[in-house]
Every structure is written in structure tokens, then in C-alpha cells.
N, C-alpha and C positions, 0 to 999 in steps of 0.2 A: 180245468181248461175244457172250453167247449170243443166238441169236434167238428173238424172242417166240414163244411157244406159241399156237396157234390152235385153238378149239373151235368145233364147228357144234352149234347149238341147234336142237331142235325147237319151232318156235313155232306154237302153235295159234290165238293171237290172245287166250287166257285170261291172267288174272292169274299163275297159277303159272309158265307159261313165260316171262313177262316177268321175274319176280322171279329165276328160276334163271339166266336170262341176265344180269340185273345184278348177281348176286352173283360170277358169274364175271368179268364186265368189271372189277368193282371190284379183282380181283387182277391188273390189268394184261395180261389175255388178250384177244388179238383174237377177237371174236365174230362169226360170220355165222348167219343163220337159215335154216331149210329148213320149208316148208309144203307138205303133200301133199294133192292133189285127187284124191278117189276117185270123185266123181260124186253122192256121197250127202251132199255138205257142205252145212250148212245156207245158208252163205253163198254158194251158187252163183247162176248168173244168173237164178234164178226168185225172188230175193229182193224182198220188196216189190212185187209184180205187183198185188195186189189194191188197191182204193182204200182200204180200211181200214187198210192199212200206209203210206200216203203221207206220214204225219206221223211215223212211226218213223225213228229215226236208222238212215241207210244208210251203211255203211261195211264194208270188209273188215278185220276186226278183226286179222287176222295182219299184214296191210300197216302198220295203224294202230300195233300194238304195236312192229313194228320201226322204225317213225319215231320213236316215243318213246325206243326204245333208241339210236338212231342207228347202226343196223347195217344191212347189205344183207340182203335176203330173197330167197331162191332158191324159187319156186314150181314143184313137180314134178307131174306128171300120172302118177298111178299107177292110172288107171281098169282097165287090162288086167291088171295082177299082182294087183289087190285082188279079182278075179273069184274066184280060187280060195281066197281068204281067206274070203270070203262064203259060197261055195257049200260048201266042204268045210273048215270050220274044226277044227282038230285039237283045240282046247280047248272047242269048243261055243259056245253063244251066251249072252249076258246075258238079262235080263228080256224082251226083244223080240228082234230080229233082229241085235242088235249083237254081233260076234265080237271082243269088245274086246282079249283077251289076243292072239289071231293077228294083229289090226290093228297092235297096238304093236309086236309082233315084226316085221311087215313094214315099218313106218315106220322102225324103228331099222336093220333090215337095209338099207334102202335109203340110211340116213344113213351108215352105214359104207361102202358102195360110194362115196358121194359124197366122204366123208372122204378116202378112199385116193386118188380120182382127182384130187382138189383139193390133196393134201398138207397137210391138217389133223392135228391130234394126237389129238383125242378128241371125245366127243360128250356133250352134256348135255340132260337133259329136266326138265320141271317136275313130275315125279311126287312124291307125298307118300305115304308108307306108310299104309294103312287109308283112303285118300280115296274110292277107287272099288273095291268089292269084288271084281270080276272081273279087273281087270288091276293093281290097286295093293296087293294084299295082300302081306304080307312074304314069304310062301311063293311068290308069282307072279313077283316082280322077278328072281329068278335064272334064271327061265324065259325071260324077255325077253333078259337078257344072253346067255345060253347059245345059244338058238335064232336069233337075229338074227346071230350071229357076232361081236358087238362085245365079249363077254367083259368084261374090266376096263377097257376103254376107255370104258364107259358110266358116266357120273357122274350122279348126282341130287342136285344141290346143296341142295335144301330139306330133305332126310331123310338126307344122306350120314352124319352122325354116328351114325345108329341102323344103319347098314349096313357091312359090311366095307370097308376101304380099297381104293379102286380104283387103277390104275395111275398116273394123274395125281397122286394124293395121295402114293402110295409113291415116286414119281421126285422129288417136290417141285415138280412144275409148279404145283400148287395148295396152299394152306395149308389143311389139314383143319380146324383150329381155327377158320377164318373160315367154314366150312360150317355148315350147320344140322340141327336134329332135329326138323323138324315130324312131326307123328303125328296120325292121325284125320281126321275129317270137318270139323271146327270150322274156319272161314274166320277166326277172329279173329287168328292170327299172321301169316296173310298179309296181312290188312287193316293191321295195325300196322306190318309191314315196307314195304308199300307206302307208307304215309305217310312212313315214315322216308327212303324213296328219292325222295319227292316225286311219286309217282304218284297223282294225285287223281281220275283218270278211268280206267276199265278196264271190259271186259266182265264182266258178272254171269254166274256160273255158273246154267244153267238146262238140265239134261240134257244137257250137251255139245253139240258142234258137228256132230252127225251125225244125220240123219234116220233111221237105223235104231234109235236109242234111243227113237224114238217110237212108241207103241203103234198108233195108226191107220195110220201109213206102213207100218209093219212087216205088218200086216193086209193092205193092198193089194199088198205084194211077194208074200207067200204066195197071195193069191189070183191073181195074174198067173201065177205058177208052175203053180197047179192048173189055171186056166183053159187054159193052153197045154199041160199035160200034160209039161212039162219044166222043170227048173231051170237057168234061163239067163236072160240079159238082155243088152240093148244099152243104151247110153247114153241113147238117146231114151226106152227104157221107164221108166228111173229118173227121167227129168225129167219125164215125164208123170205119174208117181205123185205129184208135190208139187203138182199143179195140178188144179183142178176137182173137181165132185162126180162119183164113181164108182159106178154102178149096174150090176148084173149080173142082168137079166131070166132069162137062160138059162145054162148052164153052159159052153157054147162061145162066148159074146159079152158084152161088156159095152159101156157107154156112158161116155164122159167128157164132162161137162157143164160148160161154163164157167158160173161163177157171178156174173160181172158183167165189166164191159167189158175191164178189165186181163187177166183170164183169156181171154176170147174174142180179144183180140189175140195173146196167147201161143200159143192152139191153133191159129191162122190159119197159123202157120209149119209146122204138121204136117198140115194138112188134105188135102194131096195125096198123103199117104202111106195115108190112111184113106177109106173110106166115110164120108161126113159129111152132117149135116142142119141146117138152119136155117130157122125160121119167117120166112115172107115177108109175111104178113097182119097180124102183130103184132111187136112187138119181142121179143127172146128170145135164148136162147143158141145158140152154135156147138156141136154135139155130134159127136164122134167115134165111130164105131163100131169097136172092136177085136175082131176075130173074123169068122167067116163067118156070114151069115145068110140066110135064106130070105125070099121076098117077103112072106110072113106076119109074119115076124119085124121086118122093116124096117117094116111098117105098124104093129108094137107100139112100135118105137123112136120113129116119128114122133108117136105118142100121148104117149110120155113126154116128148119133146122139146116139144110142145104143152102139157104140164102144167106146164113149167118157163118157159113164156113169159107175157108179158103177157096172152095170151089165154086163161089157164087157167080163166076162167070163161064163155068164149064157148061157143056151140054148136058151131063148127067153126073150125079153124085150118088154115092152108095152109102145108104145110112143103115146102120145096125138098130134094131127095135127090140127091146126087152120089156115084154109085157109084165105087169105086176102080178099076174097069175102064174108066170113062169115060162111063158112060151117066148122063144127068141128066133128071130129071122132078119133077113136084110132085103131092103127095098132100093132099087136104082130110080132116082127121080130127077126131074128137071127142077132147078132150083127157081122159086118164085123171084120174079123181078121186083126191085125195091118199090117201084109204083104199083106192085100188086097186093102189097100190104097197106090196107086202109089205116089212115092215122088213127080212127078210133080202135083199132085193134090194140093200140099201145096203152098200157095203164100207167 
């Protein structure tokens, strides 16, 4: 008897990767999933911090999809290797700071290494020709296959009939006639196939699963680099970009202001790394100061803090200031008026 073939599937948590895995499962092939953590994932540990999100469904869609498929899911941390992809994308960025083509190449390359180490036979993804212009155009798909090193071991079950046969098809490991020919941005074929497979609950597409596709987040990332004078980041930096109101009163420092209790609690975990302020005469936010400031600039930061406190209409608000170097003291300040904060301070 021949040994059953094994495929590793890239599982994002979306419908397409679920369908691709099930199409291959239905051919009697053993499938396991890979999900990659870049630090920019929407479903990171900042998910649903704010009270307004408390009623939102909270689940890791990749784990949930793997459960629906009945497969094992391996989550791989690629925070460090992803840095070069983001900072130096060979194929450039999409509409915002999303290096989608380079990102896909990295993930397929990581899957290739995992496949070889674990003695699997080929890789599958949920890509559909024409669905995402930057990474899933017909002319882009061979780029990912070539630059990842996967070559003909990369199979896209949902659009395989529109692409040249891969090694799994040539060798008879999978039946090409049972693969699909999805094309374009319409979701109707996927929704129909989901109903056929009995999937009645799945993540809805909404800009992908990456914060880098978000215009406001991308603006904050570019501002971070400009403010520090270099293109680099640590994991804490990109976590903090996901939380709070970001205001830059001066080019060399910015304020990260908690918008409500959940965000204040999250920022508490970072306060020892930053000079931080909080109102003590009135309820208000925890504010982190990212950058170096003069005493006059800290006074300005205190006035901004007071503006976003419950004492915004008071004549005076007392602010506790804890400097990163260890000094602590209090200032009584007059809150800035709303129209005294220029629009270009907001990031």
C-alpha cells in the first residue's frame, strides 16, 4: 500500500483557506495547518480591549477554522523575519504599508521549511486569481512560487484549473479534475461551496487580517519612524500603535492617550518604560510620553492630559507626572481648549 500524502495548509482564518483545505481533505490527503504571527495581526492580544468591543465575537479565527476542519494547527512566530519584509519589501507596498507580495513569499517560504522538516509532501493556500490585486494577480502567483522556493510544490486548490499543473497534480497525488477554477473578487462561488461543505459560520472578509492594510495604523507607523529618525521597530512599538489616541505636539515626542478603562489598563503594562502622566484631581486617562521632553514640553503634555480628563472644563487639573528616570511630582495646569489642539497633532 502507498503511504498517504500529507499537505500543509496556510490557514489565515478566512473562508478561502478553509475551503482550500477541505477540497484537499476530500481527496483523502492528510492536512495540517500553519498560521503565522507577524505582530501586525488583527487577532493579536489587543483584540477587544475597548468596552465598545466587548459584545463583539472574540475568537482566533485560525484556531476556530482548524477546529471546523478537524486539523492540527501550528502557530509560528515570524516577528523577526517579518521585519525585513516590512522595512525592505522587494515588491513594494500596497495601498497602505502592506507588503503583501513579499509577505506571501515569506509565509510560503516558512511553510516550505516546515514541510521539509516534518516530512510533508506539498503546500496549499486559499489564493484565488484576481481576488487581491497586489499578491493574487495571475502574473504575481509565479513570483511567490519561485521566490519562496516552493516551486511546483505550491498548490492553490481554489483556482488550480486556471494555472499550470503542479507536482502534486502531475504525480497523481491529487485529482486535478476535482480542483476548482475560481477567479476574480466575487465571493459568490466561495459562499456556495461553503454551503455545499456545510460551513455556515466563517469570518467575513474586511480588509484582511493585518493592521498594515489599515490607513490610520499605517499613518501611525510612518509617524513612528519619522519621529525617531529611523525605520525600525520592536514588538512593543507595534502593539502600542494599536491602542489609544496618538498626538504629536512636537516632532521629537508624542503622547499615547488611553481612551477608556480598557485601554488605560493595557497601557499600565508599559508605564515603567515611559514617562507617564495621569490626572489625580479628576478621572482621566493614563498618558505615555514617547520621546524626550523639556520641562516646558512636559507642562504642555500635562495640559493635553487635562484636556482629555473629566476636568476638561475646570479651571485647574492636578496631574501626577512620573518620569522614566524615576522622578515623580505633581503639576496643576489649565486644560487646553479643544480648539487649541491643532488638527495636525493628531496622528
